[in-house]
TIVOSE-576154 format. One line per 5 residues: number of its first residue (from 1); their letters; for each residue x, y, z of N, C-alpha, C. Coordinates in steps of 0.001 Angstrom, whole numbers. Atoms other than C-alpha are relative to their C-alpha. Example, Ala and Ser with C-alpha at 12.3 -4.5 7.8 and 13.67 -1.06 7.14 Angstrom:
<sites>
1> as> 890:-1190:0:12300:-4500:7800:900:1200:0  -820:-1190:-60:13670:-1060:7140:-770:1090:730
</sites>
This chain:
<sites>
1> mdpif> 719:-1565:-21:238:313:340:694:706:-414  -753:-1447:367:1164:3613:-859:-64:301:1672  -69:-358:-1639:2446:4914:2663:-762:1414:473  921:-1080:-121:528:8218:2361:-1480:-499:-13  1437:501:-320:-2886:6165:1841:-54:-847:1426
6> ekiek> 93:834:-1536:-1771:4091:5076:-92:651:1135  240:-1146:-1037:-1158:7071:7141:-1496:405:-103  1435:-433:178:-4436:8318:6123:-755:-687:666  921:1163:-765:-6386:5264:6793:262:-99:1490  -377:-182:-1192:-4598:4950:10035:-471:899:1165
11> aidie> 691:-1342:-745:-5982:8443:11190:-1103:-317:-18  1341:750:87:-9405:7125:10096:-424:-720:1056  433:1295:-600:-9423:4007:11653:12:477:1547  -100:-430:-1355:-8357:5579:15051:-1100:215:77  1084:-417:-1104:-11170:7933:15241:-920:-652:-303
16> iesil> 1009:714:140:-13780:5601:14137:81:-947:1181  -43:714:-794:-12338:3247:16766:-661:673:1675  280:-1204:-1214:-12636:6259:19658:-1341:-79:-116  1414:-200:-67:-16088:6771:18571:-777:-858:229  1031:1470:-789:-17590:3264:18755:369:-174:1519
21> hfrkn> -318:27:-1407:-15523:3240:21950:-867:1040:1313  1691:-1171:-698:-17869:6268:22980:-975:-333:41  880:297:180:-20588:5511:21533:-583:-1186:1079  26:1295:-517:-20617:1707:23553:-18:845:1909  333:-156:-1306:-19995:3798:26803:-515:1391:387
26> ldpsi> 484:-1702:284:-21943:7046:26232:-1003:140:1435  285:-487:-1009:-22915:8754:29293:-1104:352:796  1335:-316:-64:-26150:8287:31048:-544:1712:472  561:-1222:-594:-26367:11739:32465:-490:684:-1457  493:-772:1421:-26757:12686:28632:-1593:529:259
31> kdvie> 1733:-715:-245:-31068:12851:29522:434:528:1196  -49:-1651:-1015:-30071:15190:32554:10:930:-805  -504:-910:676:-28407:17123:30222:-1178:841:-745  1570:-327:845:-31759:17152:27696:-717:532:735  1202:-682:-785:-33953:17727:30239:354:1047:602
36> lilrs> -552:-1441:-718:-32100:20485:31840:-196:1316:-929  28:-1256:905:-32067:22566:28448:-1252:4:-439  1510:-418:483:-35622:21655:27932:-827:949:1039  1154:-681:-1236:-36893:22907:31577:403:1521:52  -877:-938:-78:-34239:25876:30983:-901:1252:-443
41> kgkli> 787:-846:432:-36031:29488:30576:829:1100:-855  -1038:-1396:804:-32865:31320:29468:644:-814:-1314  -527:89:583:-30440:30789:27033:1072:-1345:-55  -1149:1157:-93:-27700:27768:25899:1435:419:-231  -1637:-490:-54:-24141:28936:26294:842:-1129:127
46> vtgvg> -1264:1259:218:-21265:26857:24709:1251:788:563  -1277:-507:-218:-17994:27838:25786:1394:-987:127  -966:967:215:-14573:26359:25279:1456:697:-577  -1040:-633:578:-11279:27438:24645:1290:-899:-1108  -647:940:1200:-8508:26307:21449:-951:-648:-912
51> ksgdi> 1099:549:1018:-10140:23539:19383:-940:-129:641  1221:-164:-423:-12379:22994:21759:-935:1063:-156  662:-992:367:-13778:26348:21090:-274:154:-1094  388:89:1227:-13866:25780:17471:-1196:-555:258  805:696:-474:-15703:23007:18382:-1353:621:488
56> gkkis> 657:-491:-778:-17774:24727:20630:-1125:1073:-897  907:-1171:1042:-18830:27576:17833:-791:-974:-447  671:1018:697:-20073:24733:15648:-1173:-692:640  1053:652:-572:-22242:23140:18174:-1194:1060:120  874:-974:-431:-23946:26665:19040:-582:213:-1286
61> stlcs> 670:-271:996:-24636:27097:15707:-808:-934:-681  1275:985:653:-26366:23999:14795:-791:153:992  1205:-151:-656:-28233:24478:17847:-869:1081:-536  568:-1138:383:-29391:28014:16885:-814:-321:-1457  790:70:1350:-30243:26772:13591:-1028:-1507:-171
66> tgtps> 999:1447:-25:-32410:23611:14478:-924:102:1292  1038:-651:-1281:-34522:25567:17330:560:329:1270  -533:21:-919:-32332:25990:20108:923:1068:297  -1252:-1103:278:-30855:29360:20578:811:-224:1058  -1674:625:-471:-27368:29083:21485:514:1281:-272
71> vflhp> -534:-1146:59:-24612:31787:21767:1577:-567:313  -1311:421:-422:-20716:30866:21753:556:951:944  -869:-816:-716:-18636:32457:24600:1582:-74:62  -1448:609:130:-15114:32376:24643:278:735:1758  -266:-535:-1664:-13692:32700:28317:776:964:200
76> sdaah> -822:-1354:-504:-11003:35285:27608:-888:1273:-353  893:-1782:-190:-13770:37694:26408:-1135:483:929  649:-322:-1491:-15888:36694:29111:382:692:1415  -862:-559:-1042:-13021:37610:31488:-185:1589:-265  -181:-1573:-167:-13197:41332:29882:-1604:617:-449
81> gdagi> 1014:-587:402:-17128:42192:29835:-1022:-994:-553  1173:459:234:-18835:39677:28211:-794:-1471:473  753:1612:-1081:-19926:36961:30862:-1530:1121:-160  1140:-420:-52:-22754:39929:30496:-896:-544:-591  1176:936:728:-24450:37512:28385:-477:-1214:760
86> igdgd> 705:998:-523:-24974:34878:30630:-818:466:1310  1004:-510:-1095:-28316:35143:32773:-185:-1098:1116  676:993:-867:-29702:33403:35840:-1037:-694:-1056  998:1235:805:-31457:30124:34283:835:-218:-972  -643:-11:1244:-29086:30182:31563:581:-1687:32
91> vviai> -524:1531:55:-27286:26374:30761:1049:374:-747  -1432:-66:625:-23501:26791:29937:645:-1628:43  -966:1398:181:-21777:23673:28488:970:328:-261  -1243:26:-238:-18281:23959:29043:677:-1241:-779  -214:502:610:-16159:21975:26489:1533:108:382
96> gksge> -1533:489:-290:-12388:20439:27635:265:-984:-49  -360:1528:-8:-10629:17411:27132:615:-499:1066  -872:319:-1180:-8515:17962:30153:-1013:374:1121  792:-276:-794:-10822:20066:31857:674:741:1074  -366:-257:-738:-8208:21601:33557:1064:1639:-880
101> seell> -689:-995:538:-7753:24855:31080:-537:1440:1093  148:-1390:-800:-6832:28157:33028:-1118:585:-441  1090:-756:159:-9311:30234:31057:-1438:-75:174  1430:703:-669:-11989:27806:31548:-362:247:1233  322:551:-1372:-11754:27043:34997:-322:1507:641
106> nlipt> 247:-1643:-154:-11596:31269:35403:-1343:367:-166  1077:-206:561:-14870:31116:34009:-1103:-185:1054  697:419:-606:-16548:29161:36634:-1056:743:1036  330:-616:-885:-16865:31197:39363:-1310:1049:-351  705:-917:522:-18676:33822:37249:-1399:-828:-17
111> iknig> 1400:536:474:-21359:31312:36067:-759:-583:1013  654:321:-1221:-22043:29950:39664:-862:1508:965  1000:-1580:-527:-22988:33718:40993:-1044:530:-742  1383:-541:1485:-25044:34480:37832:-1015:-473:553  1185:855:-295:-26924:31508:38764:-179:-750:-1311
116> aklva> 614:629:1001:-26565:29595:35468:414:-1327:705  -701:1628:45:-26082:25476:35412:1384:70:-1165  -1115:121:701:-23008:24697:34202:59:-1856:-268  177:1395:585:-22797:21200:32073:1968:98:-372  -1392:7:49:-18966:19986:31915:-8:-962:-934
121> mtana> -277:821:1339:-18098:18326:28369:1300:-109:229  -1320:-114:-108:-14776:16647:29484:489:-1612:-102  -399:1467:-510:-12745:13211:29313:426:-314:1251  -442:306:-1272:-11325:13886:32605:-780:24:1352  1218:-129:-1013:-13867:13217:35451:798:128:1506
126> eskla> -800:-998:-1587:-11006:14438:38236:176:1106:-22  -766:-1134:114:-10511:17331:36540:-687:1388:993  509:-1017:-729:-11586:20688:38300:-1246:573:-729  1312:-551:744:-14191:21675:35648:-904:-1235:150  708:991:19:-15868:18024:36114:-621:265:1369
131> kesdi> 397:105:-1394:-15844:18169:39800:-944:1657:626  766:-1446:-748:-17467:22137:40114:-1669:-75:-1133  843:-157:751:-19946:21436:37437:-1710:-485:85  1402:631:-663:-23810:20613:37952:-219:-1202:-997  89:1279:492:-23854:17814:35610:904:-191:-801
136> llltp> -629:607:351:-21188:16217:34159:-3:-1212:-1181  -148:596:1245:-20750:15035:30620:791:-606:-566  -1045:742:206:-18379:12249:30345:696:-455:-1647  -478:515:1310:-16143:11891:26924:757:-761:92  -1495:761:-48:-13851:9113:27113:360:-188:-1405
141> vlkea> -642:-306:941:-11404:9273:24561:979:-1319:-168  -594:1319:-155:-9999:5834:23655:1798:149:-630  -958:-481:404:-6961:7513:21328:180:791:-696  -248:-1629:1120:-5878:10626:19622:476:-950:-1286  -796:282:1466:-5218:10269:15868:1640:97:-487
146> cplel> -1676:-842:231:-1924:12332:16304:744:-1076:628  -1205:722:-1078:972:10051:16568:1118:363:1053  -37:-452:-1312:2090:12060:19198:-647:-118:1055  798:-166:-1301:-650:11823:21275:-280:1029:387  245:-1759:-531:-909:15877:21281:-1102:621:-385
151> aptss> 1083:-989:538:-3126:17219:18863:-1176:-691:137  1266:370:-116:-6758:17009:19549:-287:-660:-1044  697:794:1427:-8319:14671:16799:-1026:-557:328  841:570:-395:-10436:12053:18149:-717:738:1154  410:-315:-1055:-11376:13986:21364:-977:983:-685
156> ttial> 678:-1206:834:-12625:17120:19095:-1006:-781:-678  1460:926:764:-14690:14456:17160:-1072:-349:863  1178:109:-1014:-16237:13556:19875:-684:564:520  538:-1060:-447:-17036:16452:21402:-993:607:-819  885:-655:680:-18604:17695:18084:-1257:-1265:-388
161> ilgda> 1001:668:593:-20641:14435:17358:-815:-133:1065  1330:198:-970:-22188:14679:20761:-497:1300:86  855:-1341:512:-23024:18169:20070:-1113:55:-879  1043:180:1398:-24822:17324:17060:-655:-1140:788  1437:1207:-668:-26772:14229:18904:-641:1039:884
166> iamcl> 524:-977:-953:-27663:17104:21578:-1305:864:-862  701:-358:718:-28887:19049:18955:-1397:-742:-953  713:582:531:-30604:17061:17009:-1342:-1094:936  1143:620:-1073:-32420:15266:20051:-1023:1090:489  948:-1098:-443:-33782:18848:21142:-966:-81:-1238
171> melkn> 997:-345:1180:-34873:19318:17643:-1010:-804:-201  1432:913:-246:-37241:16043:17673:-1054:253:1394  824:-127:-1105:-38275:16716:21085:-878:1175:-289  1084:-1328:725:-39740:20216:19773:-393:139:-878  1140:-157:1327:-41300:19220:16877:789:878:-907
176> fkked> -734:-775:1123:-38818:21087:14631:-324:-505:-1030  282:398:1163:-39990:20975:11120:356:667:-1121  -847:-531:1479:-38626:21678:7423:-451:1503:468  418:-1286:253:-40762:24666:7589:634:1027:987  -543:-559:-929:-39076:25993:10915:1416:72:-274
181> falyh> -1427:-7:752:-35534:25198:9184:-385:977:-1071  -108:-1116:1109:-36450:27171:6103:-504:1462:757  161:-1313:-557:-37369:30133:8324:1190:549:484  -1392:-554:-665:-33857:30492:10171:777:-231:-1084  -706:469:1255:-32290:29287:6443:-573:1138:-1050
186> pagrl> 915:-1038:1387:-34030:32191:4131:637:150:-1209  -840:-374:1360:-30825:32380:1814:668:-1012:-622  -414:1119:768:-29982:28547:1433:-715:-343:-910  909:259:1208:-31423:26263:-1175:-1283:-182:457  1529:168:-269:-33486:24488:1042:-1068:834:746
191> gkrls> 722:-1235:-386:-34946:27510:2569:-1087:640:-920  618:-530:1063:-35637:28673:-759:-1341:-873:-212  1082:1038:409:-37239:25704:-1881:-1442:-216:998  1198:-56:-1082:-39625:25706:1606:-659:874:-332  874:-1003:-721:-40451:28988:1692:-389:1116:-1206
196> lkidd> 79:-1052:933:-40255:30954:-1545:-1287:-204:-894  1191:-170:722:-43662:31578:-3240:228:407:-1338  14:25:1387:-44427:31754:-7114:40:1502:97  278:-1347:-456:-45305:35625:-5862:1233:647:-445  -1513:-617:-78:-41799:36173:-5293:953:159:-1232
201> vmrkd> -600:226:1205:-40767:34822:-8674:-410:646:-1225  532:-241:887:-42925:35581:-10992:-97:1503:-967  339:-1908:1060:-43198:38913:-14134:-1309:248:315  1421:-740:-143:-46104:40886:-12988:54:1614:-14  511:-1558:633:-47489:44315:-13042:204:468:-1438
206> kelak> -740:-603:1213:-45458:46479:-15477:761:-935:-634  -872:936:544:-43313:43508:-16380:-628:-1215:-561  1078:813:744:-46314:41297:-17409:-734:-60:-1515  493:563:1225:-46715:40304:-20767:-1538:-429:-186  1414:194:497:-50311:40518:-22101:-958:1014:-945
211> inpds> 746:-925:1095:-52598:41524:-25233:-1556:-800:483  1243:1114:202:-56260:40956:-25894:-85:-518:-1246  -16:1065:1277:-57365:38497:-28308:-210:367:-1127  -280:-718:1557:-57810:41073:-31154:1317:255:-647  -1050:-624:231:-54432:42086:-31138:663:-921:-1203
216> dlaei> -595:762:1176:-52523:41192:-34508:1358:-408:52  -1394:706:-150:-49272:39519:-35313:912:799:538  -968:-1310:-433:-47035:42839:-34766:-314:369:1481  299:-491:-1327:-48651:43823:-31476:477:-1550:997  -383:1364:-838:-47877:40100:-30231:1647:-53:-139
221> lteit> -1817:266:304:-44171:39771:-31467:708:1303:937  -714:-1027:-756:-43680:43493:-29777:-137:-224:1496  -36:-16:-1708:-45324:42355:-26573:1212:-648:470  -843:980:-281:-43433:39178:-26367:1818:784:-279  -1416:-821:446:-40071:41368:-27391:514:644:1438
226> vkrqg> -320:-1152:-1076:-40309:44002:-25117:49:-584:1168  189:435:-1362:-41738:42245:-22107:1270:-1297:438  -1493:1429:62:-38405:39038:-22665:-789:-471:677  280:618:-1268:-40591:36936:-20973:-154:-1603:-1145  -132:960:512:-40423:34429:-23970:-1669:-553:-421
231> atgvt> 1824:313:572:-44820:34421:-24198:-1210:1072:734  1142:-1368:78:-47880:37016:-23858:-952:-1270:398  1532:797:-494:-50908:35918:-21726:-729:819:-828  1160:-502:677:-54093:36756:-23767:-1347:-132:1400  965:-70:-1075:-56860:38308:-21526:-958:780:-558
236> dssgk> 1327:-1096:424:-60395:40090:-21619:80:1011:486  -63:-1419:-673:-61300:43236:-20520:-93:-216:1587  328:92:-1459:-61683:41790:-17049:1594:-293:338  -1445:319:-229:-58034:40622:-16836:-105:-1669:-104  426:1184:72:-59497:36950:-17180:902:-694:-1163
241> llgii> -597:629:650:-56862:34491:-18689:-925:-798:-1223  950:1015:744:-58163:33015:-22146:817:-604:-585  -921:830:891:-54926:31360:-23505:1429:1209:59  -1262:-451:24:-51217:32025:-23870:531:-186:-1430  -735:387:1398:-48940:32397:-26970:1411:33:574
246> tdfdi> -1687:175:-464:-45215:31335:-26535:860:404:-1430  -444:-521:1089:-42435:32596:-29049:-113:-1456:-784  209:1631:639:-42553:28533:-29627:-1179:-119:-1088  1105:-115:684:-46035:28790:-30839:213:752:-1346  -439:-96:1343:-45096:31262:-33353:642:-504:-877
251> rkklr> -752:556:835:-42030:29622:-34766:-700:-1188:-507  259:1381:579:-44187:26486:-35062:-1071:431:-959  1523:-334:975:-47044:28024:-37187:943:713:-1065  -859:-582:1057:-43922:29847:-39194:499:-1184:-890  -406:932:1015:-42589:26586:-40192:-950:-973:-457
256> egkln> 1048:388:538:-45927:25189:-40771:-474:479:-1329  497:-873:1021:-46641:27795:-43014:-1114:805:-4  1417:-120:-270:-49551:28858:-41359:11:1398:770  -264:-1183:-1109:-48182:32273:-39863:-201:1209:-1417  617:-1356:913:-49764:35692:-41668:56:1187:788
261> ssvta> -60:-1392:-1035:-49757:39285:-40210:-1514:343:163  1074:-467:-226:-53203:39400:-40183:-774:-1008:1254  75:1232:-1190:-53179:36194:-37581:-298:1093:1101  767:-847:-1021:-55195:37456:-34513:881:-1046:1462  -772:888:-1111:-53997:36430:-30945:-1340:-1342:294
266> qelmn> 596:1007:-588:-56991:34280:-30216:105:-865:-1040  -304:1408:1194:-56616:32146:-33390:1543:-537:268  -1207:496:147:-52764:32062:-32666:4:-1067:1265  99:859:-1562:-53320:31008:-28501:-494:-1365:516  445:1265:-851:-53234:27867:-26523:-1163:413:853
271> snpit> 1050:-209:-1246:-56649:28259:-24735:-185:-1003:508  -180:1032:-864:-56035:25380:-22559:1765:-129:721  -1818:43:-726:-52352:26241:-21054:-236:-263:1518  -139:261:-1435:-51314:24821:-17969:320:1058:918  -224:-1428:-880:-51461:27391:-15267:246:-393:1368
276> ftsgs> -209:408:-1478:-50731:27882:-11543:-569:984:682  971:-772:-986:-52468:29723:-8258:1215:870:339  -212:-650:-829:-51473:32379:-6839:693:22:1271  171:637:-1398:-49614:31810:-3565:868:-1688:-8  -965:1110:49:-47869:28251:-4576:1167:157:378
281> nayei> -1802:587:50:-44445:26847:-3780:518:190:-1046  -860:-289:1217:-42119:28220:-6312:863:-1359:-562  -1249:889:222:-39975:25160:-5733:-1249:-1387:-664  1254:639:136:-43398:22935:-6288:-262:-100:-1558  345:-608:1561:-44163:24683:-9700:1295:-446:-739
286> lkqme> -1333:147:1157:-40342:24378:-11191:-165:-2015:-258  377:1470:465:-41154:20451:-10270:-395:-740:-1183  1208:291:746:-44047:20367:-12055:-98:209:-1778  13:-736:1426:-43034:22460:-15095:1414:-1383:-747  -1148:581:508:-40086:20047:-15634:-142:-1594:239
291> srpnp> 66:1346:-19:-41470:16597:-14742:-1002:-575:-850  1095:420:846:-44400:16900:-17211:802:-878:-1294  -365:1039:899:-44168:14214:-20283:895:911:-1264  -579:-1148:722:-43427:17756:-22573:-10:883:1079  -42:-1151:-699:-41832:20033:-20285:-467:1265:89
296> isvap> 362:-1161:152:-42987:23537:-19981:1121:1308:535  -1158:-969:-418:-40732:26556:-20124:-462:1290:547  729:-1548:-508:-43233:29527:-19223:-1628:-547:348  1049:499:-499:-46286:29317:-17639:-747:1305:851  984:-1439:-951:-49422:31841:-16420:-48:-293:1395
301> ivdas> 95:470:-1332:-50217:32383:-12919:-1326:653:81  1488:-651:-157:-53825:33175:-12166:-481:106:1447  710:312:-1484:-55745:34007:-8986:-1340:-581:144  1015:1130:17:-58700:32370:-7789:-1340:437:-726  1440:-468:1130:-61173:34446:-10242:584:-400:-1395
306> krlig> -308:398:1592:-58948:32882:-13071:843:1343:-793  -396:-1240:368:-57401:36487:-13732:1739:-194:-25  -2013:387:-70:-53491:36422:-15127:297:1226:996  -1021:-994:-959:-51421:38217:-12696:1591:-275:44  -1499:-199:-76:-47945:36811:-13488:327:-1003:-1321
311> ivsih> -621:406:1152:-45794:34620:-16071:1321:-206:497  -1014:519:-462:-43198:32702:-15052:820:-1228:-839  -1155:295:1162:-40146:31369:-16809:786:-1486:1053  -1246:1094:-1138:-38066:27712:-15507:1146:828:2  -1868:-725:-129:-34912:30416:-16186:-437:621:1246
316> dllqk> 138:-808:-944:-36847:32770:-13718:280:-682:1459  -306:939:-1269:-36856:29714:-11079:1316:-695:396  -1730:520:150:-33295:28634:-11889:490:1184:752  -800:-1135:-710:-31859:31883:-11152:-365:537:1161  18:-168:-1551:-33400:32109:-7483:638:-1297:561
321> gl> -956:818:-215:-30969:29293:-7093:-825:-1609:528  681:1493:-238:-34108:26290:-6757:676:-1412:-626
</sites>
């Protein structure tokens, strides 16, 4: 085996073994931690220094995005005023493999004086952090992947996994749904797919291409060209949709030799187009447009009275990142 791959696989295997060891020896106090967080009326604060601090930031971020308000507090910043974020009734999860980090230990009196609860996430049950905590969450580490047994590797992976597990457990117990996730991720693809309405995407008002049924070919072409939608709706005097004309329809008639300057919109239009309703989910409409036996590239949007209020194209939908 290539020596580089051998070293890579060795590091991965060591971490996998450590995770399995941790899983088999999962601290039963995790249930107490979950119940404490659920009972709490305050915030969930995560703290740690060095690599543990980096893991703490990720855990806090995951908690926030899955329905559990959380903030990361660096112990050094806490010593210079940021401890003001801690409140009576908050829960503080302090992460540290050794449980003897000076910056972390210096924060303990402040946590206790304020009245917050302290959860220690550490591999050292005899540490000061463990002994001062309200709940000890032991994270036994079989072996670090570092050949010198110095760099935090397996230990940080285990802390991250446990943090993720806590977040996922809370997420389920709080009945956190896709719609909630979308609310907290409005710019992400999943958020857009769950929350974006067709009304936010469609061309409407002055951008909406529409003509009356008596319009001739010149008017039809002008409207399609000026509004740059590849189609135009055909409506009656009340705005009700009568049909749609796409540039594809025009090209088809031209190839068939059935196109002349006197043709009217009513003669040229598709009087039974696929339509979608205002307020519909934009991603669902995209899927329906793409999944049809003959995919459609543009579609009219109507209200409950079948009045034309917008036109949307697949290009418009894809541009939104759906």
